[in-house]
N, CA, C and O atoms as a GROMACS GRO file, in nm:
protein
  468
    1UNK      N    1   0.084  -0.118   0.000
    1UNK     CA    2   0.000   0.000   0.000
    1UNK      C    3   0.089   0.125   0.000
    1UNK      O    4   0.170   0.144   0.090
    2UNK      N    5   0.070   0.208  -0.102
    2UNK     CA    6   0.148   0.331  -0.112
    2UNK      C    7   0.088   0.437  -0.020
    2UNK      O    8  -0.033   0.457  -0.018
    3UNK      N    9   0.174   0.502   0.053
    3UNK     CA   10   0.131   0.609   0.143
    3UNK      C   11   0.215   0.732   0.117
    3UNK      O   12   0.338   0.726   0.115
    4UNK      N   13   0.148   0.845   0.096
    4UNK     CA   14   0.216   0.970   0.066
    4UNK      C   15   0.185   1.072   0.175
    4UNK      O   16   0.070   1.089   0.215
    5UNK      N   17   0.288   1.138   0.222
    5UNK     CA   18   0.271   1.240   0.326
    5UNK      C   19   0.335   1.369   0.278
    5UNK      O   20   0.456   1.376   0.256
    6UNK      N   21   0.252   1.471   0.261
    6UNK     CA   22   0.300   1.602   0.216
    6UNK      C   23   0.325   1.692   0.336
    6UNK      O   24   0.263   1.677   0.441
    7UNK      N   25   0.416   1.785   0.317
    7UNK     CA   26   0.444   1.885   0.419
    7UNK      C   27   0.502   2.009   0.353
    7UNK      O   28   0.543   2.006   0.237
    8UNK      N   29   0.505   2.118   0.429
    8UNK     CA   30   0.570   2.239   0.382
    8UNK      C   31   0.478   2.351   0.340
    8UNK      O   32   0.524   2.460   0.308
    9UNK      N   33   0.348   2.327   0.341
    9UNK     CA   34   0.256   2.433   0.306
    9UNK      C   35   0.248   2.539   0.415
    9UNK      O   36   0.304   2.523   0.523
   10UNK      N   37   0.177   2.647   0.385
   10UNK     CA   38   0.161   2.752   0.484
   10UNK      C   39   0.118   2.882   0.421
   10UNK      O   40   0.076   2.887   0.305
   11UNK      N   41   0.130   2.988   0.499
   11UNK     CA   42   0.095   3.123   0.455
   11UNK      C   43   0.223   3.199   0.422
   11UNK      O   44   0.318   3.200   0.501
   12UNK      N   45   0.225   3.260   0.306
   12UNK     CA   46   0.343   3.335   0.264
   12UNK      C   47   0.298   3.460   0.191
   12UNK      O   48   0.192   3.462   0.128
   13UNK      N   49   0.378   3.564   0.199
   13UNK     CA   50   0.346   3.689   0.130
   13UNK      C   51   0.379   3.677  -0.019
   13UNK      O   52   0.464   3.597  -0.057
   14UNK      N   53   0.313   3.756  -0.100
   14UNK     CA   54   0.347   3.758  -0.244
   14UNK      C   55   0.496   3.785  -0.263
   14UNK      O   56   0.554   3.870  -0.196
   15UNK      N   57   0.555   3.711  -0.355
   15UNK     CA   58   0.697   3.722  -0.379
   15UNK      C   59   0.782   3.628  -0.294
   15UNK      O   60   0.902   3.615  -0.317
   16UNK      N   61   0.720   3.564  -0.198
   16UNK     CA   62   0.792   3.474  -0.109
   16UNK      C   63   0.811   3.335  -0.168
   16UNK      O   64   0.775   3.308  -0.283
   17UNK      N   65   0.869   3.248  -0.085
   17UNK     CA   66   0.901   3.112  -0.130
   17UNK      C   67   0.853   3.009  -0.028
   17UNK      O   68   0.843   3.036   0.092
   18UNK      N   69   0.825   2.892  -0.079
   18UNK     CA   70   0.794   2.776   0.005
   18UNK      C   71   0.850   2.652  -0.064
   18UNK      O   72   0.865   2.649  -0.186
   19UNK      N   73   0.882   2.552   0.016
   19UNK     CA   74   0.922   2.423  -0.041
   19UNK      C   75   0.831   2.315   0.013
   19UNK      O   76   0.822   2.294   0.134
   20UNK      N   77   0.764   2.247  -0.077
   20UNK     CA   78   0.679   2.135  -0.040
   20UNK      C   79   0.758   2.005  -0.051
   20UNK      O   80   0.845   1.990  -0.136
   21UNK      N   81   0.725   1.912   0.037
   21UNK     CA   82   0.786   1.780   0.034
   21UNK      C   83   0.677   1.674   0.033
   21UNK      O   84   0.569   1.695   0.089
   22UNK      N   85   0.706   1.563  -0.029
   22UNK     CA   86   0.613   1.449  -0.030
   22UNK      C   87   0.696   1.323  -0.012
   22UNK      O   88   0.775   1.285  -0.099
   23UNK      N   89   0.676   1.259   0.101
   23UNK     CA   90   0.749   1.137   0.132
   23UNK      C   91   0.661   1.016   0.103
   23UNK      O   92   0.546   1.010   0.146
   24UNK      N   93   0.716   0.922   0.029
   24UNK     CA   94   0.641   0.803  -0.010
   24UNK      C   95   0.691   0.681   0.066
   24UNK      O   96   0.810   0.668   0.094
   25UNK      N   97   0.598   0.594   0.099
   25UNK     CA   98   0.634   0.467   0.161
   25UNK      C   99   0.553   0.357   0.094
   25UNK      O  100   0.444   0.380   0.041
   26UNK      N  101   0.608   0.237   0.100
   26UNK     CA  102   0.538   0.124   0.042
   26UNK      C  103   0.531   0.124  -0.108
   26UNK      O  104   0.442   0.063  -0.167
   27UNK      N  105   0.626   0.191  -0.172
   27UNK     CA  106   0.618   0.202  -0.317
   27UNK      C  107   0.753   0.176  -0.383
   27UNK      O  108   0.857   0.175  -0.319
   28UNK      N  109   0.745   0.155  -0.514
   28UNK     CA  110   0.866   0.147  -0.596
   28UNK      C  111   0.898   0.289  -0.643
   28UNK      O  112   0.890   0.322  -0.762
   29UNK      N  113   0.934   0.370  -0.548
   29UNK     CA  114   0.944   0.515  -0.572
   29UNK      C  115   1.039   0.546  -0.687
   29UNK      O  116   1.004   0.624  -0.776
   30UNK      N  117   1.155   0.488  -0.687
   30UNK     CA  118   1.257   0.527  -0.785
   30UNK      C  119   1.217   0.491  -0.928
   30UNK      O  120   1.274   0.543  -1.023
   31UNK      N  121   1.121   0.403  -0.943
   31UNK     CA  122   1.077   0.362  -1.076
   31UNK      C  123   0.953   0.439  -1.122
   31UNK      O  124   0.908   0.422  -1.235
   32UNK      N  125   0.899   0.522  -1.035
   32UNK     CA  126   0.770   0.585  -1.060
   32UNK      C  127   0.783   0.732  -1.094
   32UNK      O  128   0.866   0.804  -1.037
   33UNK      N  129   0.699   0.776  -1.188
   33UNK     CA  130   0.686   0.919  -1.212
   33UNK      C  131   0.609   0.980  -1.095
   33UNK      O  132   0.520   0.918  -1.037
   34UNK      N  133   0.645   1.103  -1.063
   34UNK     CA  134   0.580   1.176  -0.953
   34UNK      C  135   0.534   1.312  -1.004
   34UNK      O  136   0.582   1.362  -1.106
   35UNK      N  137   0.440   1.370  -0.931
   35UNK     CA  138   0.393   1.501  -0.973
   35UNK      C  139   0.329   1.579  -0.860
   35UNK      O  140   0.296   1.525  -0.754
   36UNK      N  141   0.314   1.706  -0.886
   36UNK     CA  142   0.240   1.797  -0.796
   36UNK      C  143   0.122   1.855  -0.874
   36UNK      O  144   0.136   1.898  -0.988
   37UNK      N  145   0.008   1.855  -0.810
   37UNK     CA  146  -0.114   1.913  -0.864
   37UNK      C  147  -0.168   2.009  -0.761
   37UNK      O  148  -0.128   2.005  -0.644
   38UNK      N  149  -0.259   2.095  -0.803
   38UNK     CA  150  -0.320   2.187  -0.708
   38UNK      C  151  -0.466   2.210  -0.743
   38UNK      O  152  -0.508   2.195  -0.858
   39UNK      N  153  -0.540   2.246  -0.642
   39UNK     CA  154  -0.682   2.276  -0.661
   39UNK      C  155  -0.719   2.397  -0.578
   39UNK      O  156  -0.710   2.396  -0.455
   40UNK      N  157  -0.761   2.501  -0.647
   40UNK     CA  158  -0.806   2.623  -0.581
   40UNK      C  159  -0.958   2.613  -0.558
   40UNK      O  160  -1.025   2.536  -0.626
   41UNK      N  161  -1.011   2.690  -0.464
   41UNK     CA  162  -1.155   2.684  -0.436
   41UNK      C  163  -1.237   2.712  -0.562
   41UNK      O  164  -1.214   2.811  -0.632
   42UNK      N  165  -1.331   2.625  -0.590
   42UNK     CA  166  -1.419   2.644  -0.704
   42UNK      C  167  -1.360   2.609  -0.838
   42UNK      O  168  -1.422   2.631  -0.942
   43UNK      N  169  -1.239   2.554  -0.836
   43UNK     CA  170  -1.172   2.521  -0.962
   43UNK      C  171  -1.137   2.372  -0.965
   43UNK      O  172  -1.134   2.304  -0.863
   44UNK      N  173  -1.110   2.324  -1.085
   44UNK     CA  174  -1.069   2.185  -1.100
   44UNK      C  175  -0.923   2.169  -1.062
   44UNK      O  176  -0.845   2.263  -1.068
   45UNK      N  177  -0.889   2.047  -1.023
   45UNK     CA  178  -0.750   2.017  -0.994
   45UNK      C  179  -0.669   2.031  -1.122
   45UNK      O  180  -0.713   1.987  -1.229
   46UNK      N  181  -0.552   2.091  -1.111
   46UNK     CA  182  -0.467   2.110  -1.229
   46UNK      C  183  -0.326   2.062  -1.201
   46UNK      O  184  -0.278   2.063  -1.088
   47UNK      N  185  -0.260   2.019  -1.307
   47UNK     CA  186  -0.122   1.974  -1.298
   47UNK      C  187  -0.030   2.094  -1.280
   47UNK      O  188  -0.045   2.195  -1.349
   48UNK      N  189   0.063   2.083  -1.188
   48UNK     CA  190   0.162   2.189  -1.166
   48UNK      C  191   0.295   2.150  -1.226
   48UNK      O  192   0.353   2.225  -1.304
   49UNK      N  193   0.344   2.032  -1.189
   49UNK     CA  194   0.475   1.987  -1.236
   49UNK      C  195   0.483   1.837  -1.221
   49UNK      O  196   0.422   1.778  -1.131
   50UNK      N  197   0.560   1.774  -1.310
   50UNK     CA  198   0.583   1.631  -1.303
   50UNK      C  199   0.731   1.601  -1.324
   50UNK      O  200   0.805   1.680  -1.383
   51UNK      N  201   0.771   1.486  -1.275
   51UNK     CA  202   0.909   1.442  -1.292
   51UNK      C  203   0.907   1.291  -1.315
   51UNK      O  204   0.845   1.217  -1.239
   52UNK      N  205   0.976   1.248  -1.420
   52UNK     CA  206   0.980   1.105  -1.450
   52UNK      C  207   1.079   1.034  -1.359
   52UNK      O  208   1.153   1.097  -1.283
   53UNK      N  209   1.079   0.902  -1.369
   53UNK     CA  210   1.176   0.826  -1.290
   53UNK      C  211   1.318   0.861  -1.330
   53UNK      O  212   1.410   0.847  -1.250
   54UNK      N  213   1.337   0.905  -1.452
   54UNK     CA  214   1.468   0.943  -1.500
   54UNK      C  215   1.504   1.088  -1.477
   54UNK      O  216   1.612   1.133  -1.515
   55UNK      N  217   1.412   1.163  -1.415
   55UNK     CA  218   1.442   1.302  -1.380
   55UNK      C  219   1.399   1.406  -1.482
   55UNK      O  220   1.434   1.524  -1.468
   56UNK      N  221   1.326   1.367  -1.582
   56UNK     CA  222   1.278   1.464  -1.680
   56UNK      C  223   1.159   1.538  -1.620
   56UNK      O  224   1.066   1.476  -1.569
   57UNK      N  225   1.162   1.669  -1.627
   57UNK     CA  226   1.060   1.752  -1.565
   57UNK      C  227   0.970   1.819  -1.668
   57UNK      O  228   1.008   1.839  -1.784
   58UNK      N  229   0.852   1.854  -1.623
   58UNK     CA  230   0.755   1.925  -1.708
   58UNK      C  231   0.673   2.014  -1.618
   58UNK      O  232   0.636   1.975  -1.507
   59UNK      N  233   0.645   2.136  -1.666
   59UNK     CA  234   0.576   2.234  -1.583
   59UNK      C  235   0.456   2.294  -1.655
   59UNK      O  236   0.454   2.305  -1.777
   60UNK      N  237   0.357   2.332  -1.575
   60UNK     CA  238   0.248   2.412  -1.629
   60UNK      C  239   0.304   2.550  -1.665
   60UNK      O  240   0.397   2.599  -1.601
   61UNK      N  241   0.247   2.609  -1.768
   61UNK     CA  242   0.297   2.737  -1.812
   61UNK      C  243   0.291   2.845  -1.706
   61UNK      O  244   0.375   2.935  -1.703
   62UNK      N  245   0.192   2.836  -1.619
   62UNK     CA  246   0.173   2.939  -1.517
   62UNK      C  247   0.281   2.938  -1.409
   62UNK      O  248   0.295   3.036  -1.336
   63UNK      N  249   0.356   2.829  -1.398
   63UNK     CA  250   0.458   2.821  -1.293
   63UNK      C  251   0.599   2.808  -1.349
   63UNK      O  252   0.696   2.812  -1.273
   64UNK      N  253   0.612   2.793  -1.478
   64UNK     CA  254   0.743   2.773  -1.539
   64UNK      C  255   0.834   2.891  -1.507
   64UNK      O  256   0.795   3.007  -1.521
   65UNK      N  257   0.954   2.859  -1.464
   65UNK     CA  258   1.049   2.964  -1.427
   65UNK      C  259   1.041   3.007  -1.282
   65UNK      O  260   1.130   3.076  -1.232
   66UNK      N  261   0.935   2.967  -1.214
   66UNK     CA  262   0.918   3.002  -1.071
   66UNK      C  263   0.924   2.880  -0.980
   66UNK      O  264   0.972   2.889  -0.868
   67UNK      N  265   0.874   2.767  -1.029
   67UNK     CA  266   0.868   2.644  -0.949
   67UNK      C  267   0.970   2.544  -1.004
   67UNK      O  268   0.998   2.540  -1.124
   68UNK      N  269   1.023   2.463  -0.914
   68UNK     CA  270   1.115   2.356  -0.952
   68UNK      C  271   1.077   2.228  -0.880
   68UNK      O  272   1.067   2.224  -0.758
   69UNK      N  273   1.056   2.123  -0.959
   69UNK     CA  274   1.028   1.992  -0.901
   69UNK      C  275   1.158   1.911  -0.902
   69UNK      O  276   1.236   1.918  -0.997
   70UNK      N  277   1.178   1.836  -0.795
   70UNK     CA  278   1.297   1.752  -0.787
   70UNK      C  279   1.264   1.628  -0.705
   70UNK      O  280   1.160   1.622  -0.639
   71UNK      N  281   1.354   1.532  -0.709
   71UNK     CA  282   1.330   1.410  -0.634
   71UNK      C  283   1.460   1.359  -0.574
   71UNK      O  284   1.568   1.380  -0.630
   72UNK      N  285   1.448   1.292  -0.460
   72UNK     CA  286   1.561   1.228  -0.396
   72UNK      C  287   1.521   1.081  -0.376
   72UNK      O  288   1.445   1.049  -0.284
   73UNK      N  289   1.573   0.995  -0.461
   73UNK     CA  290   1.533   0.854  -0.455
   73UNK      C  291   1.589   0.784  -0.331
   73UNK      O  292   1.538   0.680  -0.292
   74UNK      N  293   1.692   0.841  -0.270
   74UNK     CA  294   1.745   0.780  -0.148
   74UNK      C  295   1.653   0.805  -0.029
   74UNK      O  296   1.658   0.734   0.072
   75UNK      N  297   1.569   0.907  -0.042
   75UNK     CA  298   1.475   0.941   0.066
   75UNK      C  299   1.330   0.917   0.027
   75UNK      O  300   1.238   0.946   0.104
   76UNK      N  301   1.308   0.863  -0.093
   76UNK     CA  302   1.171   0.840  -0.143
   76UNK      C  303   1.086   0.966  -0.131
   76UNK      O  304   0.971   0.962  -0.087
   77UNK      N  305   1.146   1.078  -0.169
   77UNK     CA  306   1.080   1.207  -0.150
   77UNK      C  307   1.087   1.291  -0.277
   77UNK      O  308   1.189   1.294  -0.347
   78UNK      N  309   0.976   1.358  -0.306
   78UNK     CA  310   0.972   1.454  -0.416
   78UNK      C  311   0.945   1.591  -0.356
   78UNK      O  312   0.873   1.605  -0.257
   79UNK      N  313   1.005   1.692  -0.418
   79UNK     CA  314   0.997   1.828  -0.366
   79UNK      C  315   0.938   1.922  -0.472
   79UNK      O  316   0.943   1.895  -0.592
   80UNK      N  317   0.882   2.030  -0.424
   80UNK     CA  318   0.840   2.138  -0.511
   80UNK      C  319   0.888   2.269  -0.450
   80UNK      O  320   0.832   2.315  -0.350
   81UNK      N  321   0.990   2.327  -0.509
   81UNK     CA  322   1.039   2.458  -0.465
   81UNK      C  323   0.960   2.564  -0.538
   81UNK      O  324   0.958   2.569  -0.661
   82UNK      N  325   0.895   2.649  -0.462
   82UNK     CA  326   0.808   2.752  -0.519
   82UNK      C  327   0.864   2.889  -0.484
   82UNK      O  328   0.869   2.926  -0.367
   83UNK      N  329   0.904   2.963  -0.584
   83UNK     CA  330   0.957   3.097  -0.567
   83UNK      C  331   0.865   3.199  -0.633
   83UNK      O  332   0.780   3.165  -0.715
   84UNK      N  333   0.884   3.324  -0.596
   84UNK     CA  334   0.806   3.434  -0.655
   84UNK      C  335   0.657   3.402  -0.653
   84UNK      O  336   0.587   3.415  -0.754
   85UNK      N  337   0.611   3.360  -0.539
   85UNK     CA  338   0.472   3.317  -0.526
   85UNK      C  339   0.376   3.434  -0.547
   85UNK      O  340   0.403   3.548  -0.511
   86UNK      N  341   0.262   3.400  -0.607
   86UNK     CA  342   0.159   3.497  -0.638
   86UNK      C  343   0.029   3.457  -0.568
   86UNK      O  344   0.010   3.340  -0.535
   87UNK      N  345  -0.061   3.552  -0.546
   87UNK     CA  346  -0.189   3.516  -0.484
   87UNK      C  347  -0.263   3.406  -0.560
   87UNK      O  348  -0.334   3.325  -0.500
   88UNK      N  349  -0.248   3.404  -0.691
   88UNK     CA  350  -0.316   3.302  -0.771
   88UNK      C  351  -0.256   3.163  -0.756
   88UNK      O  352  -0.311   3.066  -0.808
   89UNK      N  353  -0.146   3.152  -0.685
   89UNK     CA  354  -0.090   3.020  -0.653
   89UNK      C  355  -0.158   2.958  -0.531
   89UNK      O  356  -0.132   2.843  -0.497
   90UNK      N  357  -0.244   3.034  -0.466
   90UNK     CA  358  -0.316   2.983  -0.350
   90UNK      C  359  -0.402   2.863  -0.388
   90UNK      O  360  -0.485   2.872  -0.479
   91UNK      N  361  -0.381   2.752  -0.318
   91UNK     CA  362  -0.453   2.628  -0.349
   91UNK      C  363  -0.411   2.521  -0.250
   91UNK      O  364  -0.318   2.539  -0.171
   92UNK      N  365  -0.483   2.410  -0.255
   92UNK     CA  366  -0.435   2.289  -0.189
   92UNK      C  367  -0.348   2.214  -0.289
   92UNK      O  368  -0.390   2.187  -0.401
   93UNK      N  369  -0.228   2.182  -0.248
   93UNK     CA  370  -0.132   2.114  -0.334
   93UNK      C  371  -0.128   1.966  -0.299
   93UNK      O  372  -0.117   1.928  -0.182
   94UNK      N  373  -0.137   1.883  -0.402
   94UNK     CA  374  -0.142   1.738  -0.385
   94UNK      C  375  -0.022   1.672  -0.454
   94UNK      O  376   0.018   1.710  -0.563
   95UNK      N  377   0.030   1.574  -0.387
   95UNK     CA  378   0.137   1.491  -0.443
   95UNK      C  379   0.073   1.375  -0.518
   95UNK      O  380  -0.024   1.315  -0.472
   96UNK      N  381   0.128   1.344  -0.633
   96UNK     CA  382   0.078   1.235  -0.716
   96UNK      C  383   0.189   1.134  -0.741
   96UNK      O  384   0.303   1.171  -0.768
   97UNK      N  385   0.154   1.007  -0.733
   97UNK     CA  386   0.251   0.899  -0.749
   97UNK      C  387   0.197   0.802  -0.854
   97UNK      O  388   0.087   0.749  -0.840
   98UNK      N  389   0.273   0.782  -0.959
   98UNK     CA  390   0.232   0.691  -1.065
   98UNK      C  391   0.206   0.551  -1.010
   98UNK      O  392   0.280   0.502  -0.925
   99UNK      N  393   0.100   0.488  -1.061
   99UNK     CA  394   0.072   0.350  -1.024
   99UNK      C  395   0.130   0.261  -1.134
   99UNK      O  396   0.075   0.252  -1.243
  100UNK      N  397   0.240   0.195  -1.103
  100UNK     CA  398   0.307   0.112  -1.202
  100UNK      C  399   0.225  -0.009  -1.242
  100UNK      O  400   0.252  -0.072  -1.344
  101UNK      N  401   0.124  -0.043  -1.161
  101UNK     CA  402   0.037  -0.155  -1.193
  101UNK      C  403  -0.073  -0.122  -1.290
  101UNK      O  404  -0.150  -0.209  -1.331
  102UNK      N  405  -0.081   0.007  -1.329
  102UNK     CA  406  -0.179   0.047  -1.428
  102UNK      C  407  -0.312   0.093  -1.372
  102UNK      O  408  -0.398   0.138  -1.447
  103UNK      N  409  -0.330   0.083  -1.242
  103UNK     CA  410  -0.454   0.131  -1.181
  103UNK      C  411  -0.450   0.281  -1.156
  103UNK      O  412  -0.365   0.352  -1.210
  104UNK      N  413  -0.541   0.326  -1.076
  104UNK     CA  414  -0.544   0.470  -1.043
  104UNK      C  415  -0.415   0.510  -0.972
  104UNK      O  416  -0.360   0.434  -0.893
  105UNK      N  417  -0.370   0.631  -1.003
  105UNK     CA  418  -0.252   0.683  -0.934
  105UNK      C  419  -0.283   0.703  -0.786
  105UNK      O  420  -0.398   0.703  -0.743
  106UNK      N  421  -0.176   0.719  -0.710
  106UNK     CA  422  -0.189   0.745  -0.567
  106UNK      C  423  -0.180   0.895  -0.541
  106UNK      O  424  -0.109   0.968  -0.611
  107UNK      N  425  -0.253   0.938  -0.438
  107UNK     CA  426  -0.256   1.081  -0.405
  107UNK      C  427  -0.229   1.101  -0.256
  107UNK      O  428  -0.268   1.020  -0.172
  108UNK      N  429  -0.162   1.212  -0.226
  108UNK     CA  430  -0.147   1.252  -0.087
  108UNK      C  431  -0.272   1.321  -0.038
  108UNK      O  432  -0.370   1.337  -0.110
  109UNK      N  433  -0.266   1.362   0.090
  109UNK     CA  434  -0.384   1.422   0.152
  109UNK      C  435  -0.396   1.570   0.120
  109UNK      O  436  -0.501   1.630   0.143
  110UNK      N  437  -0.291   1.629   0.067
  110UNK     CA  438  -0.294   1.770   0.031
  110UNK      C  439  -0.236   1.859   0.139
  110UNK      O  440  -0.246   1.829   0.258
  111UNK      N  441  -0.176   1.968   0.096
  111UNK     CA  442  -0.124   2.068   0.189
  111UNK      C  443  -0.163   2.206   0.137
  111UNK      O  444  -0.150   2.236   0.018
  112UNK      N  445  -0.211   2.290   0.227
  112UNK     CA  446  -0.262   2.422   0.189
  112UNK      C  447  -0.148   2.521   0.170
  112UNK      O  448  -0.060   2.533   0.255
  113UNK      N  449  -0.151   2.590   0.058
  113UNK     CA  450  -0.060   2.701   0.033
  113UNK      C  451  -0.145   2.826   0.013
  113UNK      O  452  -0.232   2.830  -0.074
  114UNK      N  453  -0.119   2.928   0.094
  114UNK     CA  454  -0.191   3.054   0.085
  114UNK      C  455  -0.092   3.166   0.064
  114UNK      O  456   0.000   3.186   0.144
  115UNK      N  457  -0.112   3.240  -0.043
  115UNK     CA  458  -0.025   3.354  -0.074
  115UNK      C  459  -0.108   3.481  -0.057
  115UNK      O  460  -0.199   3.508  -0.135
  116UNK      N  461  -0.074   3.556   0.045
  116UNK     CA  462  -0.154   3.674   0.078
  116UNK      C  463  -0.071   3.771   0.161
  116UNK      O  464   0.014   3.731   0.239
  117UNK      N  465  -0.099   3.899   0.141
  117UNK     CA  466  -0.033   4.000   0.223
  117UNK      C  467  -0.118   4.034   0.345
  117UNK      O  468  -0.079   4.117   0.426
   0.00000   0.00000   0.00000
């Protein structure tokens, strides 16, 4: 059973930075693609960034150049470094873990990020 635990969310002023972490257990982490998604109130969940098992990254246009996704396979952890945060980045951020068995992907419980002065 894959278990994901996110941390690092909080309240930050516009222009500030936060780093989210997602620790995985019970998984073939190093072989799995990982990602960060977010959902703002009244909006659909959207992809923020993904990283393949080989380290290839992909970003939504709205965060490109400001956010960086990375992974540490020795710690079974994926990170999202968020810089130059904007109020529109406010959302619940979810960690996503590829299901190598072909079923539904795994999701974390979410961590709230609020960007406000």
